[in-house]
Each structure stands twice: as structure tokens, then as C-alpha cells.
C-alpha atoms as one frame of an Amber mdcrd trajectory, in Angstrom:
protein
   0.000   0.000   0.000   2.831   2.406   0.789   4.200   1.956  -2.734   0.757
   2.747  -4.131   0.601   5.971  -2.125   4.134   6.954  -3.084   3.180   6.749
  -6.761  -0.291   8.316  -6.339  -0.068  11.788  -7.904  -2.891  13.202  -5.749
  -1.273  11.957  -2.521   2.141  13.298  -3.530   0.533  16.660  -4.352  -1.148
  16.688  -0.917   2.255  16.006   0.634   3.779  18.870  -1.370   1.120  21.269
  -0.112   1.608  19.977   3.445   5.351  20.591   3.135   4.666  24.182   2.111
   2.168  24.612   4.965   4.814  23.559   7.489   6.947  26.562   6.561   7.131
  29.557   8.925   4.079  31.825   8.928   6.147  34.719   7.561   6.966  32.652
   4.478   3.399  31.383   4.115   1.991  34.900   4.012   3.699  35.423   0.645
   1.527  32.662  -0.846  -1.825  33.782   0.540  -4.144  35.046  -2.188  -6.628
  37.284  -0.347  -8.918  37.590  -3.375  -9.230  33.823  -3.838  -9.004  33.227
  -0.064  -6.563  30.354  -0.533  -2.875  29.596  -0.630  -1.228  29.560  -4.040
   1.994  27.630  -3.658   4.649  27.674  -6.380   5.489  24.521  -8.308   7.963
  22.171  -6.687   8.881  21.550  -3.095  10.079  24.086  -0.551  13.805  24.653
  -0.436  15.518  22.055   1.738  12.708  19.483   1.501  13.572  16.181  -0.162
  10.350  15.113  -1.864  10.821  11.325  -1.724  11.899  11.337   1.907   9.024
  13.634   2.887   6.449  11.379   1.184   7.938   8.266   2.858   7.783  10.004
   6.251   4.132  10.964   5.712   3.237   7.378   4.781   5.116   6.003   7.798
   3.406   8.496  10.112  -0.027   7.452   8.818   0.641   3.722   9.285  -0.903
   2.164  12.381   1.591   1.267  15.108   2.587  -2.382  15.272   0.372  -4.472
  17.491   1.764  -5.070  20.944  -0.761  -7.728  21.844   0.683 -11.125  22.727
  -0.221 -13.973  20.399  -3.327 -15.901  21.417  -2.712 -19.005  23.520  -2.968
 -22.381  21.816  -6.538 -23.624  21.773  -5.725 -27.164  22.812  -6.629 -30.387
  21.042  -8.904 -30.232  18.008 -12.448 -31.544  18.408 -13.617 -34.534  16.355
 -15.910 -32.354  14.220 -13.077 -29.977  13.336 -10.804 -32.896  12.617 -13.423
 -34.470  10.319 -13.999 -31.113   8.557 -10.274 -30.782   7.907 -10.206 -34.278
   6.436 -13.147 -33.441   4.182 -11.431 -30.304   2.910  -8.260 -32.143   1.911
């Protein structure tokens, strides 16, 4: 899934805009279009931002943390009905 996001043009564009939005407020004010009431960011990434690394970091940050739950205990011996079902499925 991470590879899909890294090659998804819309996601990469969202990351580019997010990278611009993380800039200092004084820099952001240059890109505010009061008439359109929206930011108009220039093409490309902000100076000092490596695009591929930034996208990878955004994907990693959005991934759920690894599960810390212990594995379930063994269930014990298999019942006759489960055993018969397994034989039927072979």
C-alpha cells in the first residue's frame, strides 16, 4: 500500500502542499491570495525538503503502530468435528 501511495499523484501533491504549509508563517503569508481566499503555492517543493523522503515520512506516520498484543494461547486439542472437517477439505 505504501508503494501505491508513493506513486499516487494526488497523494504526492497533498504532501507537497503539506510541506509548504509547514513553513514559517512569515513565508506562508507570501503565498496567501486574499482575493481567492486560498494559498497559491509555487510549483515544486520548498527549499531544503527532499520530496521522496518527505512522502515516505508521511506514509510512515499514517501507518498504524505495530500491534503489541501477545499472540493468542494455543486452543488445545482439536475436536472430532473440526478434525473431520479438515479431512473433508483435503
